[in-house]
C-alpha positions as CSV (number, residue, x, y, z in Angstrom):
1,A,122.0,68.8,-55.2
2,R,122.2,65.0,-55.3
3,T,125.2,65.0,-53.0
4,A,124.5,64.3,-49.3
5,A,124.8,67.4,-47.1
6,S,127.8,66.0,-45.2
7,Q,129.7,65.5,-48.5
8,L,129.4,69.0,-49.8
9,P,132.4,71.4,-49.6
10,R,132.8,72.7,-46.1
11,R,133.6,76.2,-47.4
12,I,129.9,76.9,-47.0
13,H,130.3,76.7,-43.2
14,R,133.2,79.2,-43.2
15,T,131.1,81.8,-45.0
16,R,127.9,81.4,-43.0
17,T,128.8,83.6,-40.0
18,A,129.5,86.6,-42.2
19,V,126.3,86.2,-44.3
20,Y,124.1,85.7,-41.2
21,R,125.6,88.7,-39.4
22,T,125.0,90.9,-42.5
23,V,121.4,89.7,-42.9
24,S,120.6,90.0,-39.2
25,V,121.8,93.6,-39.2
26,L,119.8,94.4,-42.3
27,G,116.7,92.6,-40.9
28,T,116.8,94.6,-37.7
29,M,117.3,97.9,-39.6
30,K,114.3,97.0,-41.8
31,A,112.1,96.2,-38.8
32,F,112.8,99.6,-37.1
33,T,112.3,101.4,-40.5
34,V,108.8,99.8,-40.7
35,L,108.0,101.4,-37.3
36,L,108.7,104.8,-38.8
37,I,107.0,104.4,-42.1
38,G,103.9,103.0,-40.6
39,V,102.8,106.4,-39.4
40,V,103.8,108.1,-42.6
41,V,101.9,105.7,-44.9
42,A,98.9,105.5,-42.7
43,V,98.3,109.2,-43.1
44,T,98.6,109.0,-46.9
45,S,96.8,105.8,-47.7
46,G,94.0,105.0,-45.3
47,V,93.9,101.5,-46.8
48,R,91.2,99.1,-45.6
49,G,90.4,95.5,-46.3
50,G,92.3,92.2,-46.3
51,K,90.4,90.2,-43.7
52,A,89.2,86.7,-44.6
53,D,85.7,85.4,-44.0
54,P,85.3,82.5,-41.6
55,Y,85.9,79.2,-43.3
56,T,84.8,75.7,-42.4
57,L,85.7,72.5,-44.2
58,D,82.5,70.7,-44.9
59,C,83.8,67.1,-44.7
60,P,82.8,64.2,-42.5
61,V,85.0,62.8,-39.7
62,L,86.8,59.7,-40.9
63,P,86.5,56.5,-38.8
64,P,89.5,55.8,-36.5
65,A,92.2,53.5,-37.8
66,P,95.4,51.9,-36.4
67,R,98.6,54.1,-36.6
68,A,100.4,53.7,-39.9
69,A,103.6,51.7,-39.8
70,S,104.9,53.3,-43.0
71,V,105.1,56.9,-44.3
72,H,103.6,55.5,-47.5
73,D,100.4,54.5,-45.7
74,L,99.5,57.7,-43.9
75,R,95.9,58.8,-43.3
76,P,95.0,62.4,-42.0
77,S,94.5,60.9,-38.6
78,D,98.1,59.7,-38.5
79,I,99.4,63.3,-38.5
80,R,100.0,64.0,-34.8
81,V,102.3,67.0,-35.2
82,V,102.5,69.9,-37.7
83,A,105.4,72.3,-38.2
84,A,106.7,74.8,-40.7
85,L,110.1,76.2,-41.8
86,G,110.4,79.2,-44.1
87,D,110.2,83.0,-44.4
88,S,107.6,85.8,-44.0
89,I,105.0,83.9,-46.1
90,S,104.9,81.1,-43.6
91,A,105.2,83.6,-40.7
92,G,102.0,85.2,-42.0
93,F,103.4,88.7,-42.3
94,A,100.8,91.4,-43.1
95,M,98.3,88.8,-44.2
96,D,95.2,90.3,-42.4
97,A,96.5,93.9,-42.4
98,T,93.9,96.7,-42.7
99,N,95.8,99.8,-41.4
100,W,99.4,100.8,-41.1
101,I,99.1,102.3,-37.6
102,V,97.0,99.4,-36.1
103,D,98.5,96.5,-38.0
104,G,101.9,97.6,-39.2
105,L,104.1,95.0,-37.7
106,V,102.0,91.8,-37.4
107,E,102.7,88.2,-38.4
108,Y,99.3,86.4,-38.4
109,R,100.8,83.0,-37.5
110,G,97.6,81.4,-36.4
111,N,96.2,81.9,-40.0
112,V,99.2,80.5,-41.9
113,F,98.2,78.0,-44.6
114,S,100.5,75.1,-43.5
115,V,100.6,75.4,-39.8
116,G,97.9,77.9,-38.5
117,G,95.5,76.8,-35.8
118,N,93.2,79.8,-35.3
119,A,89.6,78.8,-35.5
120,D,87.5,79.3,-38.6
121,R,90.4,79.8,-40.9
122,A,91.4,77.7,-43.9
123,T,94.6,76.0,-42.8
124,V,95.9,72.4,-43.2
125,P,95.8,71.8,-39.4
126,N,92.2,72.9,-39.3
127,F,91.4,70.6,-42.2
128,L,93.2,67.7,-40.4
129,K,91.2,68.4,-37.3
130,T,87.9,68.3,-39.3
131,V,88.5,64.9,-40.9
132,S,90.3,63.3,-38.0
133,G,88.5,64.8,-35.0
134,N,91.8,66.1,-33.4
135,M,93.9,69.2,-33.8
136,P,97.5,68.2,-34.4
137,L,100.1,69.5,-32.0
138,G,102.4,72.3,-33.0
139,A,99.9,74.6,-34.8
140,S,100.7,78.3,-34.3
141,M,98.0,80.4,-32.6
142,G,97.5,84.1,-32.5
143,D,99.8,86.9,-33.8
144,S,103.4,87.8,-33.4
145,S,105.7,90.6,-34.5
146,P,108.8,90.4,-36.8
147,L,110.6,92.0,-33.9
148,D,110.1,88.8,-32.0
149,A,112.2,87.0,-34.6
150,I,114.8,89.6,-35.6
151,I,117.0,89.8,-32.6
152,F,120.7,89.2,-32.0
153,R,121.7,85.8,-30.8
154,N,125.2,84.8,-32.0
155,H,124.7,87.0,-35.0
156,S,121.7,85.1,-36.3
157,I,118.0,85.5,-36.7
158,T,116.2,83.6,-33.9
159,A,112.5,82.9,-33.5
160,N,111.8,83.5,-29.8
161,N,108.1,83.5,-29.2
162,P,107.1,79.8,-28.9
163,S,103.9,80.7,-27.0
164,V,102.5,82.0,-30.3
165,C,104.7,80.3,-32.9
166,H,104.6,76.8,-31.4
167,L,106.2,74.7,-34.2
168,N,106.0,77.5,-36.8
169,A,109.8,78.2,-37.0
170,A,109.5,80.5,-40.1
171,Q,111.0,83.9,-39.8
172,S,110.3,87.1,-41.6
173,N,113.3,88.1,-43.7
174,A,114.8,84.6,-43.5
175,L,117.1,83.0,-46.1
176,A,117.2,79.3,-46.9
177,Q,120.4,79.3,-44.9
178,H,118.6,80.4,-41.7
179,M,116.7,77.1,-41.7
180,V,120.0,75.4,-41.0
181,E,121.4,78.0,-38.6
182,T,118.4,78.4,-36.3
183,Q,115.0,77.1,-37.5
184,V,115.5,73.3,-37.3
185,D,117.1,73.7,-33.8
186,Y,114.1,75.8,-32.7
187,L,111.8,73.1,-34.1
188,V,113.5,70.2,-32.4
189,D,113.8,72.1,-29.0
190,N,110.2,73.1,-28.9
191,M,108.8,69.8,-30.3
192,K,110.5,68.0,-27.3
193,K,108.5,70.3,-24.9
194,L,105.2,69.0,-26.3
195,P,103.6,65.7,-25.4
196,V,105.0,64.1,-28.5
197,D,106.3,60.6,-28.9
198,M,109.3,61.5,-31.0
199,E,110.0,57.9,-32.1
200,N,106.4,56.9,-33.0
201,D,104.2,59.9,-33.7
202,W,104.0,61.0,-37.3
203,K,104.9,64.6,-38.1
204,M,104.3,66.8,-41.1
205,V,106.8,69.6,-41.8
206,T,106.1,72.1,-44.6
207,I,109.0,74.0,-46.1
208,L,108.4,77.1,-48.3
209,I,111.6,79.2,-48.8
210,G,113.6,81.1,-51.3
211,A,112.1,84.5,-51.9
212,N,114.7,86.3,-49.8
213,N,117.5,84.4,-51.7
214,I,116.1,85.4,-55.1
215,C,115.1,89.0,-54.4
216,P,118.7,90.3,-54.2
217,S,120.1,87.8,-56.8
218,C,120.6,90.4,-59.6
219,Q,123.2,92.3,-57.7
220,Q,126.7,92.2,-59.1
221,P,128.4,90.1,-57.9
222,M,125.5,87.8,-57.0
223,P,125.4,87.3,-53.2
224,E,126.8,83.8,-52.4
225,Y,123.6,82.9,-50.6
226,S,121.6,83.5,-53.8
227,T,123.4,81.0,-55.9
228,V,121.6,77.9,-56.9
229,Y,124.4,75.8,-55.3
230,D,124.2,77.6,-51.9
231,F,120.4,77.6,-51.9
232,G,120.3,73.9,-52.7
233,Y,123.0,73.2,-50.1
234,A,120.9,74.9,-47.4
235,V,117.7,73.0,-48.4
236,N,119.5,69.7,-48.5
237,E,121.2,70.2,-45.2
238,T,117.9,71.2,-43.6
239,I,116.3,68.0,-44.7
240,S,119.3,66.0,-43.5
241,M,118.9,67.6,-40.1
242,I,115.2,66.9,-39.9
243,K,115.7,63.3,-40.9
244,E,118.5,62.9,-38.3
245,Q,116.6,64.5,-35.4
246,I,112.9,64.1,-36.1
247,P,111.8,60.5,-36.8
248,R,108.7,59.6,-38.7
249,T,108.4,62.8,-40.8
250,F,106.5,63.7,-43.9
251,I,108.2,66.7,-45.5
252,N,106.3,69.0,-47.9
253,L,108.8,70.8,-50.1
254,V,106.8,73.5,-51.8
255,L,108.2,74.8,-55.1
256,M,108.5,78.5,-55.7
257,F,106.5,80.8,-58.0
258,N,107.6,83.9,-60.0
259,I,107.7,86.7,-57.5
260,S,108.2,89.3,-60.2
261,Q,104.5,89.1,-61.0
262,V,103.7,91.3,-58.0
263,Y,105.3,94.2,-59.8
264,H,102.8,94.1,-62.6
265,L,99.6,94.1,-60.5
266,P,97.4,97.2,-60.2
267,Y,98.3,98.7,-56.8
268,E,97.5,101.5,-54.5
269,H,99.5,104.7,-54.7
270,H,101.3,103.9,-51.4
271,C,102.7,100.6,-52.7
272,P,105.9,101.9,-54.5
273,I,106.6,104.1,-51.4
274,V,106.5,101.1,-49.2
275,W,108.6,99.0,-51.5
276,D,111.2,101.7,-51.7
277,I,111.5,102.5,-48.0
278,L,111.5,98.8,-47.0
279,G,113.9,97.9,-49.8
280,E,111.3,95.2,-50.7
281,C,112.7,92.8,-53.3
282,P,115.2,95.1,-55.0
283,C,115.5,93.0,-58.2
284,M,111.7,93.1,-58.6
285,R,111.7,96.9,-58.5
286,E,114.8,97.6,-60.5
287,S,114.1,96.9,-64.2
288,D,112.6,94.5,-66.7
289,A,116.0,92.9,-67.0
290,T,116.4,92.2,-63.3
291,R,112.8,90.9,-63.1
292,A,113.6,88.5,-66.0
293,F,116.8,87.4,-64.2
294,M,114.7,86.5,-61.2
295,D,112.3,84.6,-63.4
296,E,115.1,82.6,-64.9
297,L,116.4,81.7,-61.4
298,V,113.2,80.4,-60.0
299,P,113.0,77.2,-62.1
300,K,116.6,76.5,-61.3
301,Y,115.8,76.7,-57.6
302,N,112.8,74.4,-58.2
303,E,114.9,72.0,-60.2
304,A,117.4,71.8,-57.3
305,M,114.6,71.1,-54.8
306,E,113.2,68.3,-57.1
307,E,116.7,66.7,-57.3
308,I,117.1,66.9,-53.5
309,A,113.7,65.2,-53.0
310,S,114.7,62.5,-55.4
311,Y,118.0,61.9,-53.6
312,W,116.4,61.4,-50.3
313,N,113.5,59.3,-51.6
314,D,115.8,56.9,-53.4
315,R,117.0,55.7,-50.0
316,D,114.2,53.2,-49.5
317,D,113.1,54.7,-46.2
318,D,109.6,53.9,-45.0
319,Q,109.9,56.2,-42.0
320,S,110.2,59.5,-43.8
321,A,109.5,61.1,-47.1
322,V,110.3,64.3,-49.0
323,V,107.4,65.2,-51.3
324,I,107.5,68.0,-53.8
325,Q,104.3,70.1,-53.7
326,P,104.4,72.0,-57.1
327,Y,101.0,73.8,-56.8
328,L,102.7,77.3,-56.8
329,R,105.2,76.6,-59.6
330,D,103.0,77.8,-62.5
331,M,100.8,80.1,-60.4
332,V,99.6,83.2,-62.1
333,I,98.6,85.8,-59.5
334,P,95.1,86.7,-60.5
335,D,94.7,90.3,-59.2
336,E,95.8,92.7,-56.5
337,G,93.4,91.0,-54.0
338,F,96.0,88.3,-53.8
339,V,98.5,90.5,-52.0
340,S,98.4,92.3,-48.6
341,K,96.7,95.7,-48.4
342,L,99.6,96.7,-46.2
343,D,102.7,96.2,-48.2
344,C,101.3,95.1,-51.6
345,F,103.8,92.2,-51.7
346,H,103.1,89.5,-49.2
347,P,100.1,87.1,-49.6
348,S,96.7,88.4,-48.4
349,A,94.3,86.4,-46.3
350,S,92.4,85.3,-49.4
351,A,95.6,84.1,-51.0
352,E,96.6,82.3,-47.8
353,Q,93.3,80.4,-48.0
354,L,94.1,79.3,-51.5
355,L,97.6,78.2,-50.4
356,A,96.0,76.0,-47.8
357,I,93.4,74.5,-50.2
358,G,96.1,73.9,-52.9
359,L,98.4,72.1,-50.4
360,W,95.6,70.1,-48.9
361,N,94.4,68.8,-52.3
362,N,97.8,67.9,-53.5
363,L,98.5,65.9,-50.3
364,F,96.0,63.2,-51.6
365,A,97.2,63.3,-55.3
366,P,99.9,61.1,-56.7
367,K,102.9,62.9,-58.3
368,A,101.4,62.6,-61.9
369,E,98.2,64.3,-60.8
370,K,99.4,67.0,-58.5
371,K,98.4,70.5,-59.6
372,T,101.0,73.0,-60.5
373,S,98.9,76.1,-59.9
374,I,96.0,77.3,-57.8
375,H,92.8,78.8,-58.9
376,L,90.4,81.3,-57.3
377,H,87.5,78.9,-57.0
378,E,89.3,75.8,-56.0
379,K,87.5,73.7,-53.4
380,P,89.2,71.4,-50.8
381,V,88.7,67.7,-51.3
382,C,87.1,65.4,-48.7
383,P,89.3,62.4,-48.2
384,T,87.7,59.0,-47.6
385,S,88.9,56.1,-45.5
386,V,90.7,54.6,-48.4
387,D,92.6,57.8,-49.3
388,R,96.2,58.2,-48.3
389,I,98.6,61.1,-48.0
390,R,100.6,60.3,-51.1
391,T,104.4,59.9,-51.4
392,D,104.4,58.6,-54.9
């Protein structure tokens, strides 16, 4: 992982097309399957709940200040642009779901913790707006459907609804490899369409990825895209592409949590039905042994990301930084309220709120003081004029 992306073996490039073609077909089949099971499960479950109460950050507006010259001196007001790369968690899939027929295929992108811009929701862009007085460009607004992202374009998954997504390039069902194949290109193309000074404005890009790489990892043989090497390669090359094409960027690299915890939560009677029909995270559902295998792989992914961040930060670059945000690493999912009422797997609205608060608080903490888990009653900090978004 400490090797620059351009120096890694080129065999990865030769295998990508086949991997993406397979995943694209599976993703499209999954999306159409959801259309069918929505009616079936709605009749049997009648599940309600999942909406989040309006949320307002009670912090004062900070006084204006000159634009920072270094990434190591950023204030909230310096962040002119926000963006996200990742999978269905960052796409907001099923977050606010209350009913299968009404809400079955919805990504609540405007409410996503890292990049959502819907009013009255706990999101980093809304927190930035509160303390700086200005909403950063790029925040996603409104809702989309996974069918907007799972379409055929050169055998890859392509996000194609910029009127909603804006600079949220995350895609439901995406692997880490899809960030390299399509998401960074989407980000760059759409960022250039905004009134952004690419050379001088500061941008914050948040990356949360890896669930779809880990969930099939117990298969024999292990899919190539699930290996620590290929996962690390994709993350490393993603960061390389961002640094080459998007100047002045603060990159949040969010560590993963143990997905297998979801299996042990109390859940509604429809949940196993949904998991089975969707094929949701097969290694989580298969056995104690496969869940243990997933749990052993997560820290290896996290270690790879930490090494990648160290590699890039050792380059003495004051115009960009890759900062590990470990606040999910040791997270223990508290109860079933943390997952969507719709599919009993993806984060609920209340969970997404905690994701936002956890990331926000860690932005202003040095490495030694960053939290490695989030808690139900955690409150967002109010930065002062002397606080900085920390890179150390």
